[in-house]
VOGU-3710 file (C-alpha; in Angstrom, 3 decimals, decimal comma):
1> metdkekslp> 121,008/218,042/123,476  123,012/214,956/124,228  126,044/215,021/126,617  129,585/214,356/125,909  129,172/211,164/128,275  126,209/210,046/125,743  127,999/210,860/122,883  131,224/208,252/123,646  128,992/205,363/124,344  128,262/202,664/121,696
11> ekspsfssrn> 124,748/202,415/120,405  122,607/200,039/122,877  120,138/197,316/122,054  116,714/198,950/121,638  115,279/196,658/124,412  118,086/197,944/126,935  117,593/201,772/126,180  115,470/202,184/129,637  117,903/200,464/131,449  120,937/202,018/129,914
21> esnninenpc> 119,887/205,482/130,966  119,841/204,419/135,241  122,939/202,545/135,446  125,406/204,415/133,212  127,197/206,687/134,675  126,058/207,508/138,175  127,266/204,095/139,428  130,763/204,473/138,169  133,269/206,191/141,231  135,067/207,995/138,159
31> ddhdqspesq> 132,276/210,779/137,119  134,626/212,825/135,192  136,411/210,326/133,054  135,160/212,052/130,102  136,788/215,730/130,428  140,476/215,876/128,281  143,561/214,441/130,196  144,442/218,394/130,363  141,918/219,339/132,277  142,397/216,621/134,543
41> nnpqpsepta> 145,663/217,551/135,329  144,842/221,427/135,910  141,810/220,991/137,971  140,040/224,833/138,534  139,725/225,822/142,089  136,258/225,623/143,382  136,112/229,336/144,142  138,070/232,797/142,880  140,441/233,772/144,864  140,014/237,342/144,198
51> anpetdnave> 138,045/239,707/141,476  139,820/240,589/138,874  138,058/242,671/135,798  140,027/241,072/132,932  139,375/237,145/134,358  135,810/238,642/134,803  135,457/239,531/131,107  137,142/236,143/130,033  134,967/234,159/131,726  131,834/236,071/130,491
61> eqptdvedss> 133,414/235,926/126,888  134,007/232,319/127,520  130,740/231,080/125,351  131,609/232,871/122,384  134,467/230,365/122,242  133,107/227,105/123,430  133,346/225,645/120,326  136,489/225,995/120,312  137,704/225,563/123,662  135,699/222,083/124,503
71> pplppdlntl> 137,666/219,101/124,927  137,597/216,519/122,259  134,669/213,291/122,404  135,992/210,433/123,608  136,766/207,596/121,504  134,289/204,279/121,129  134,872/201,050/122,535  136,048/199,967/119,366  138,830/202,348/119,322  139,753/202,166/122,276
81> seeidqfisa> 139,817/198,541/121,782  142,559/199,013/119,265  144,650/201,105/122,193  143,907/198,402/124,385  145,099/195,219/122,191  148,451/197,470/121,861  148,943/197,752/125,818  148,120/193,689/125,652  150,853/193,065/123,168  153,183/194,897/125,223
91> lsssepdhes> 152,259/193,133/128,616  152,835/190,059/126,762  156,218/190,498/125,551  157,005/191,866/129,230  158,091/189,720/131,986  157,905/191,062/135,634  161,379/191,448/137,275  163,330/192,191/134,108  165,592/194,660/133,320  163,065/196,360/130,938
101> eppevpenle> 160,725/198,871/132,186  157,341/197,290/131,454  154,493/199,609/129,782  152,708/202,527/131,374  149,271/202,199/131,516  147,407/203,693/128,534  145,852/207,419/129,401  141,975/205,647/127,228  142,117/202,411/130,139  139,763/204,425/132,498
111> qfavlveakv> 137,781/204,967/129,839  137,800/201,218/128,416  137,011/200,214/131,810  134,284/202,486/132,117  131,778/201,522/128,645  132,840/197,806/129,393  131,410/198,075/133,067  128,671/200,261/131,953  127,958/197,104/129,153  127,955/194,655/131,750
121> anydsgdgpp> 125,761/196,931/133,855  123,481/196,867/131,041  122,799/193,345/130,758  123,601/192,454/134,313  121,643/195,394/136,222  120,510/195,119/140,100  117,246/197,109/139,218  115,287/194,134/137,286  116,038/190,699/136,440  119,307/189,947/133,887
131> vrwtqltded> 118,940/190,665/130,351  118,669/186,732/128,785  121,431/185,678/126,559  118,984/184,727/123,561  117,375/187,911/123,927  120,691/189,907/122,922  121,084/190,332/119,013  124,162/188,415/117,163  125,979/191,971/117,549  125,352/192,629/120,680
141> sstfveaver> 126,649/189,183/121,402  129,753/189,299/119,996  130,475/192,993/121,039  129,914/191,910/124,224  132,140/188,714/124,227  134,810/190,782/122,748  134,953/192,938/125,602  134,711/190,108/127,938  137,749/188,434/126,812  140,248/191,539/126,500
151> vsklstllrk> 138,804/192,674/129,821  139,725/188,654/130,978  143,272/189,220/129,017  144,369/192,711/130,789  143,154/190,852/134,354  145,736/188,068/133,696  148,357/189,637/132,330  148,369/192,876/135,400  147,996/189,675/137,686  151,187/188,808/136,255
161> fssepkyass> 152,909/192,119/136,942  151,505/192,653/140,620  154,599/193,760/142,345  154,420/196,748/140,081  152,525/199,793/141,949  151,495/201,069/138,709  149,461/198,870/138,001  147,819/198,323/141,067  144,687/200,142/140,479  143,919/199,313/136,758
171> mnriggifqr> 144,548/195,807/138,300  141,341/196,126/140,761  139,376/197,664/138,471  139,388/195,621/135,573  139,552/192,762/137,686  135,972/193,666/138,948  134,962/194,595/135,798  135,607/191,084/135,290  134,473/189,232/138,283  130,857/190,870/137,253
181> amsyleeefr> 130,891/190,082/133,638  131,934/186,606/134,798  129,121/185,987/137,030  126,559/187,183/134,299  128,124/184,535/132,030  127,855/181,569/134,549  124,638/182,167/135,221  123,830/182,897/131,204  125,264/179,374/130,481  123,306/177,888/133,270
191> slvedykipd> 120,377/178,894/132,184  121,160/177,875/128,622  122,060/174,512/129,691  119,750/174,156/131,902  116,845/174,552/129,362  116,680/171,245/127,602  113,462/169,966/126,015  111,991/167,430/128,321  109,754/164,715/126,254  106,449/165,280/126,122
201> ssddntndak> 104,739/162,850/128,615  101,421/162,895/125,837  103,883/160,906/123,666  102,935/157,422/122,732  105,971/156,084/122,537  107,107/157,594/126,281  103,660/156,425/127,785  104,992/152,926/126,484  108,079/153,424/128,063  106,303/154,574/131,104
211> skhsssnqdp> 103,768/151,783/131,537  106,801/149,079/131,282  103,889/146,839/129,475  105,198/143,107/130,413  103,057/140,416/131,227  104,341/138,160/134,084  102,728/135,634/131,473  104,511/136,592/128,606  106,567/134,170/126,561  110,142/133,997/127,336
221> dqravpeadp> 110,920/134,016/123,760  109,111/137,013/123,200  111,742/139,170/123,647  112,321/141,943/121,686  111,168/145,564/123,070  110,456/148,042/121,158  112,913/150,957/121,640  111,698/154,377/121,737  113,302/157,627/121,791  112,293/159,485/125,132
231> cpmsenifpg> 115,258/162,009/124,003  113,844/164,697/121,577  116,043/166,446/119,155  116,400/168,838/116,860  117,342/168,418/113,479  120,674/168,034/114,248  121,813/165,490/116,799  122,097/167,341/119,995  119,798/165,895/123,102  117,446/168,920/123,459
241> ysdevvtnln> 118,789/172,126/122,288  118,828/173,717/119,046  121,828/174,580/117,056  121,427/177,781/117,922  121,541/177,425/121,510  124,970/175,036/121,114  126,681/177,684/119,592  125,896/180,010/122,328  126,729/177,464/124,664  130,435/177,199/122,898
251> rlvkvmisgg> 131,085/180,591/123,088  130,301/181,057/127,057  132,359/177,819/127,129  135,399/179,509/125,352  135,145/182,955/127,246  134,718/181,088/130,925  137,536/178,633/130,147  140,222/181,130/129,264  138,930/183,339/131,905  139,826/180,675/134,237
261> heaeccqvyf> 136,556/180,064/135,514  137,067/176,142/134,017  135,368/174,449/137,406  132,400/176,491/137,270  131,677/176,375/133,879  132,220/172,061/134,162  130,104/171,810/137,386  127,056/174,324/135,855  127,484/171,727/132,740  127,626/168,540/134,615
271> isrrnaledc> 124,960/168,965/136,912  122,116/170,331/134,411  123,265/167,366/131,972  123,155/165,077/134,634  120,050/165,863/135,600  119,031/165,897/131,866  120,321/161,842/131,541  117,924/161,242/135,168  114,654/162,433/133,468  116,251/160,490/129,815
281> lhnlgfdkfs> 116,154/157,431/132,512  112,685/157,990/134,184  111,086/158,876/130,577  112,128/155,309/129,526  109,963/153,883/132,322  113,889/153,130/134,391  113,400/154,153/138,379  116,398/153,882/140,762  116,393/151,511/143,366  118,850/150,389/146,164
291> iddvqkmhwe> 119,430/146,773/146,713  117,409/146,780/149,334  114,726/147,812/147,413  115,048/145,390/144,408  115,920/142,460/147,386  111,959/143,527/148,857  110,067/143,624/145,528  108,036/140,831/144,145  109,307/139,077/141,477  105,725/140,366/139,262
301> slereivawi> 107,132/143,753/139,943  110,750/143,391/139,067  109,861/141,633/135,584  108,292/144,936/134,557  111,495/146,783/136,136  113,878/144,561/134,076  111,636/145,068/130,933  112,722/148,743/131,565  115,989/147,912/132,402  116,478/146,150/129,194
311> rtykqfaavv> 114,939/148,948/126,924  116,917/151,799/128,469  120,310/150,165/128,541  119,983/149,464/124,782  118,708/153,249/123,989  121,276/154,458/126,150  124,072/152,971/124,069  122,831/152,888/120,820  121,348/157,142/120,938  121,727/158,601/123,986
321> fpresnltat> 125,253/158,266/125,007  126,501/159,119/121,497  124,351/162,077/121,262  125,405/163,022/124,680  128,934/162,465/123,574  128,753/164,704/120,688  126,618/167,497/122,328  130,038/167,590/125,065  132,479/167,510/122,480  130,880/170,864/120,371
331> vfshalsasi> 129,878/172,620/123,523  133,822/172,138/124,912  135,275/172,108/121,196  138,207/175,258/121,673  141,490/174,395/121,981  141,085/175,312/125,637  138,809/172,288/126,748  139,131/169,838/124,487  140,006/167,823/126,852  137,343/168,751/129,351
341> seslfgslsr> 134,892/166,794/127,058  136,175/163,930/127,247  136,399/163,828/130,801  132,788/165,210/131,451  131,361/162,980/128,927  133,545/160,413/131,108  131,457/161,149/134,151  128,293/161,880/133,353  128,340/158,296/130,914  129,982/156,094/134,391
351> gvmiqllnfa> 127,326/157,665/136,435  124,311/156,331/134,269  126,297/153,002/133,887  127,018/152,397/137,019  122,918/153,065/138,285  122,062/150,284/135,577  124,656/147,783/136,211  124,083/147,786/140,336  120,224/147,352/139,415  121,458/144,664/137,357
361> ealtmtkrsa> 124,130/143,688/140,238  120,965/143,510/143,242  119,148/141,049/140,829  121,346/138,724/141,698  121,187/138,826/145,062  117,580/137,931/145,044  116,417/134,766/145,997  117,083/131,966/143,061  113,708/130,927/141,348  113,448/128,548/138,077
371> eklfkfldiy> 111,387/131,919/137,133  114,033/134,201/137,033  116,074/132,788/134,461  114,677/133,829/130,984  114,760/137,480/132,467  118,229/136,688/133,350  118,866/135,671/130,551  117,768/138,705/128,790  119,895/140,779/130,617  122,996/138,601/130,411
381> etlhgliptm> 122,925/138,879/126,520  122,367/142,338/126,592  125,156/142,968/128,606  126,923/140,304/126,268  126,197/142,050/123,101  127,376/146,021/124,237  130,300/145,375/126,388  132,511/144,871/123,318  131,282/148,090/121,541  132,384/150,305/125,013
391> dglfpkecve> 135,610/151,040/123,391  133,883/153,109/120,965  131,386/154,701/123,080  133,037/156,379/126,395  136,129/157,590/127,114  139,545/156,034/127,507  139,863/157,015/130,891  136,421/155,404/132,197  135,933/152,852/129,740  138,165/149,930/131,058
401> elkseasmtr> 136,440/150,678/134,828  133,257/150,297/132,997  133,784/147,435/130,744  135,563/145,281/134,299  131,767/145,977/136,078  129,698/145,011/133,030  131,500/141,949/132,764  131,762/141,423/136,498  127,396/141,781/136,366  127,573/139,466/133,631
411> crlgeamici> 129,587/137,128/135,440  127,659/136,992/138,758  124,435/136,755/136,185  125,852/133,692/134,843  126,632/132,277/138,183  123,070/132,850/139,324  121,838/131,087/136,434  123,562/128,218/137,095  122,351/127,527/140,439  118,610/128,083/139,013
421> fcelensikt> 119,539/125,198/137,401  120,621/123,742/139,957  117,076/125,043/141,756  115,517/123,075/138,638  116,971/119,718/139,708  116,703/120,096/143,269  112,358/121,188/142,289  112,290/117,963/140,376  113,776/115,933/142,724  111,782/116,894/145,843
431> dagktpvpgg> 108,502/117,044/143,996  107,087/112,950/145,911  103,667/113,939/145,549  101,635/110,526/146,724  98,515/111,789/144,851  98,514/109,999/141,204  97,486/112,561/138,516  93,580/111,318/137,517  93,381/108,940/134,278  96,911/108,422/134,326
441> avhpltrytm> 97,565/111,840/132,052  100,724/114,191/131,576  101,585/115,173/135,486  102,171/118,903/135,532  105,700/118,199/136,355  106,569/117,087/133,289  104,777/119,738/131,737  106,197/122,846/133,545  109,853/120,732/132,869  109,556/120,305/129,347
451> nylkyaceyk> 108,206/124,062/128,394  111,125/125,576/130,728  113,445/123,240/128,986  112,104/124,640/125,505  112,161/128,607/126,749  115,805/127,820/127,883  116,977/125,974/124,659  116,148/128,946/122,859  119,142/130,558/124,326  121,012/127,860/123,746
461> dtleqvfkeh> 124,004/129,605/122,374  124,072/132,041/125,648  123,670/128,895/128,270  126,290/127,054/126,506  128,332/130,102/127,271  127,097/130,177/130,490  127,757/126,407/131,663  131,586/126,901/129,369  132,256/129,569/131,724  130,780/128,933/134,673
471> kkieradsat> 131,420/125,041/134,701  134,073/124,781/137,602  131,318/126,200/140,084  130,602/125,079/143,286  127,306/123,368/142,904  125,158/123,687/146,627  123,968/120,404/146,471  127,058/118,684/145,432  126,746/115,810/147,846  123,579/114,882/146,666
481> rsdydcnssq> 124,707/115,540/142,739  127,651/113,287/143,364  125,817/110,369/144,265  123,272/110,869/141,836  126,036/111,199/138,976  127,798/107,746/140,834  124,150/105,886/139,943  123,088/107,660/136,762  123,048/105,882/133,936  123,945/109,596/132,573
491> ghmeesqspf> 126,497/109,217/134,584  129,592/109,143/132,171  128,731/111,246/129,108  131,204/111,052/126,615  133,358/114,212/127,037  132,721/115,638/123,720  129,269/116,735/124,894  129,064/120,561/125,975  128,173/121,357/129,753  124,679/123,053/128,772
501> elqltkvmdl> 124,189/119,365/126,989  125,239/117,245/130,346  123,166/119,929/132,547  120,211/118,771/130,287  120,421/115,619/129,866  121,195/115,329/133,636  117,706/117,099/133,708  115,585/114,705/131,633  116,792/111,890/133,369  116,113/113,407/136,823
511> ldsnlegksk> 112,786/113,503/135,212  112,333/110,251/133,816  113,043/108,781/138,009  110,912/110,944/138,966  108,029/109,691/136,489  108,988/106,102/137,070  108,232/106,624/140,963  105,069/108,130/140,375  103,755/105,436/138,120  104,282/102,867/140,947
521> lykdpslslv> 101,594/105,440/142,707  98,591/103,795/140,418  97,000/100,099/141,660  96,202/99,406/138,270  99,458/97,892/136,341  97,604/99,101/133,029  96,937/102,449/134,092  100,108/102,979/135,389  102,035/102,026/131,382  99,238/104,692/130,055
531> flmnngryil> 100,849/107,165/132,727  104,407/105,955/131,022  103,170/106,227/127,663  101,725/110,105/128,144  104,446/111,221/129,558  106,839/109,845/127,616  105,073/110,697/124,828  104,732/114,511/125,736  108,563/114,555/126,296  109,348/113,174/123,115
541> qkikgstein> 106,901/115,623/120,932  108,265/118,561/122,418  111,838/117,536/122,498  111,224/116,915/118,395  109,076/120,311/118,395  112,545/122,229/119,264  114,974/122,403/116,946  117,206/123,626/119,438  116,469/121,325/121,914  116,270/118,386/119,931
551> slmgdpwcrk> 119,837/119,346/118,588  121,043/118,839/121,983  119,420/115,850/123,269  120,142/114,194/119,918  118,734/111,366/117,692  120,535/108,325/119,580  118,430/109,749/122,484  114,756/109,747/120,981  115,564/106,532/119,041  115,675/105,401/123,092
561> rssdlrsyhk> 112,911/107,418/123,859  110,634/105,893/120,969  111,769/102,169/122,019  110,595/102,788/125,478  107,168/103,835/124,699  106,767/100,974/121,671  107,641/98,981/125,109  105,143/100,353/127,068  102,395/100,183/124,295  103,510/95,998/123,935
571> nyvretwgrl> 103,174/95,687/128,042  100,076/97,280/128,224  98,517/95,530/125,442  99,369/92,133/127,379  98,623/93,011/130,249  94,961/94,760/129,445  94,276/92,620/127,204  95,723/89,600/127,286  93,446/88,177/130,120  90,480/89,348/128,259
581> lyclnhegln> 91,627/87,106/125,160  92,242/84,470/127,425  88,289/84,247/127,650  88,080/83,501/123,487  91,003/80,540/123,631  89,787/77,469/122,312  91,358/75,274/124,538  89,080/72,900/127,115  85,687/73,794/124,888  86,151/70,337/123,145
591> vngkvvkpvl> 86,246/67,273/124,844  85,807/63,851/122,806  84,849/65,744/119,788  82,324/67,729/121,607  81,655/71,229/122,257  80,797/71,752/126,143  78,262/73,980/126,407  78,689/74,758/129,967  82,331/75,809/129,250  81,401/77,835/125,947
601> kerfksfnam> 78,748/79,378/128,278  81,391/80,566/130,787  83,345/81,611/128,443  80,954/84,335/126,753  79,756/85,488/129,988  83,386/86,175/131,037  84,302/87,846/128,058  81,548/90,278/128,194  81,845/90,801/131,843  85,551/91,412/131,394
611> fdeihktqst> 85,268/93,897/128,305  82,545/95,644/130,280  85,007/96,737/133,324  87,714/97,528/130,541  85,570/100,092/129,137  83,757/101,142/132,266  87,218/101,858/133,247  89,616/103,247/130,617  86,863/105,441/129,057  87,904/107,477/131,666
621> wvvsdeqlqs> 91,832/107,233/131,661  92,877/110,148/129,490  95,607/109,936/126,433  95,423/113,292/125,043  97,559/112,580/122,206  95,796/112,186/119,326  98,450/109,961/117,708  98,575/107,947/120,867  95,701/107,334/120,909  94,803/106,020/117,672
631> elrvsisavv> 97,739/104,208/117,797  96,159/102,355/121,111  93,174/102,176/119,570  94,346/100,519/116,501  96,137/98,297/118,272  93,525/97,031/120,458  91,544/96,343/117,972  94,042/94,044/115,685  94,439/92,078/118,935  90,683/91,421/120,116
641> ipayrsfmgr> 88,161/91,978/117,250  89,697/89,319/114,691  89,948/87,237/117,579  86,236/87,771/118,522  85,027/87,323/115,364  86,636/83,737/114,649  85,614/82,658/118,315  81,704/83,382/117,356  82,497/82,280/113,895  83,480/78,945/115,387
651> fsqyltpgrq> 81,240/78,378/118,377  77,925/80,902/117,840  76,104/77,818/116,133  76,353/75,778/119,353  74,103/78,222/121,575  70,451/78,204/120,654  68,814/80,719/118,524  66,763/83,009/120,119  67,141/84,084/123,940  69,755/81,823/124,624
661> sekyikyqpe> 71,752/83,563/122,409  71,241/87,104/123,243  72,111/86,253/126,735  75,706/84,995/125,908  76,537/86,577/122,889  76,115/90,595/124,251  78,513/92,241/121,764  78,615/91,884/118,105  82,330/92,715/116,607  81,256/96,208/114,965
671> dietyidelf> 80,266/96,965/118,635  83,678/95,917/119,749  85,126/98,469/117,465  82,491/101,165/118,702  83,306/100,732/122,038  86,862/100,558/121,533  87,062/103,539/119,915  85,293/105,174/122,943  88,385/104,346/125,472  90,747/106,919/126,615
681> dgnatpmgkr> 88,569/110,294/126,237  88,111/111,058/129,523  84,182/110,059/129,242  82,794/107,418/130,271  79,301/106,037/129,042  77,426/103,587/130,441  77,301/100,315/127,500  73,843/99,406/128,372  72,717/102,970/127,344  74,702/103,221/124,423
691> rl> 72,995/99,654/123,145  69,453/101,467/123,476
//
């Protein structure tokens, strides 16, 4: 048969029944609170003072009147709560040290305390693990929250009247229950907020992120980075939490903050979400490095880290931060905590942003080298594109700081890129190799510089901005540069040119000057001219093949370059084939109207020997540009073959047919054309074998 005490307790959730029976009343310091007020005010003596027949009879007859004399059942929690609410209302309208007397403590306050304490004990028993908040039914959790809120209000109001002796006992009683309830709620809040979903490591996108796939040989223009979403979401936009969990977090926040536990609540939330964002960074492939770590890393490793940095920065700005902001605002959406959400999100986002910006800034402190330009440009563009969006992304309290930090980092990247261009100039100036390129081919310096400039000009707009913003930066080689500017034909460019155009022109002038010096390494003047043609044509083709660099160099520059190439071409034909044509000169062959055969034979012998030597030598020379190769062969044929055919047609008849004719007339015009077509392919073929 149920006791009166058991009847007075609210109905428990089925999962808590075994725990409730062991933790209800026995632990309470007031075991007799289920008695009626009358029985409390008139306690019975422990022993009878004397034998009294009437009394004894009354005692013996007592069981027959038990139904009439038993105390009424204590009210349940809902009924008690109504009375407590009235007391709370009365306390709220009263003021300490006021003339009016504050309200009396309700007789049922202790019963209310017992019931709430028992409910807290049900969930937070010391005999076993606490009941998780997610295990409670909606009805249980709502009842519990309402009870704790009521206790919270009572505790706050009673402390306001701490000088009232009649409230001392109740204040201690309610305060103890409230602290235990808050401790339980704090742990449950921690459990919920820490139970976010971590990305599955088997996810393809995550694997891509972790692998940081980026070859060091990747073309700089291949800058598009696939953006994986590293933070799995529910169907809503809360990162890693279901709608139900977010709702519970919001309810717990409301109770904790209204109960004065704002600091504990915010600390738990901040630490948990900070860890979640660190997980997100890691799963995107970005690891935290110190400035020393960055400076010690090889460029190949840094290049991969930069790719991960760009992916992470864009992903956080576009996805992670907006979702994190929405989560924080929703969890702390209660009127008492509206301003807290901005402060929390500001601290969380600031920590991540500073970590990302520190990495970018550490890169600017590494050793300058031309190969770093394109990755620096990628970071610069990323920052430039996202800085304007920060106003709508971060709270006002931290947005200005973050924008300032990002702008400062971008500025330092710009300075680093200016210095890198200086390094490019210095590398051209100091490339003074004394070994000529075999066959007069395109020099590696030409290929490197032009490919470098071609890729750099794909960032034309960005570099225009960089050089415009940083044109007043002191150059490390200012003294050398000033000497160059005074002597350069481009030293006084029109002011209408942009700083980057001027820079590009100076680099091209340096390259021209270097190649001119390298052409003098060849002992054969003809080979020197072929070298200048090869390199000049390569430069012109690279510029014409790139819209960006072509627009910067301009048509006048290209026309002058084409004119220089035509000049090299004419000089080569005159230098190489002019001497050969002298052998076919008619002058000196006729004396008194007769052909001098010895002179004629010598002319044929000289032509044959000279042509053999030219073929042997220049068939090993290299002209890799097919158009230039064809142009050279056509111009040579146009000069040599008509002159040779004319010479043969006029003078071959003066040689005796047969052995003498074969001895001196070694080539037919068709043979000459065939051998000219073998020039500049880098593979010499012995002419004697060819004739067989």
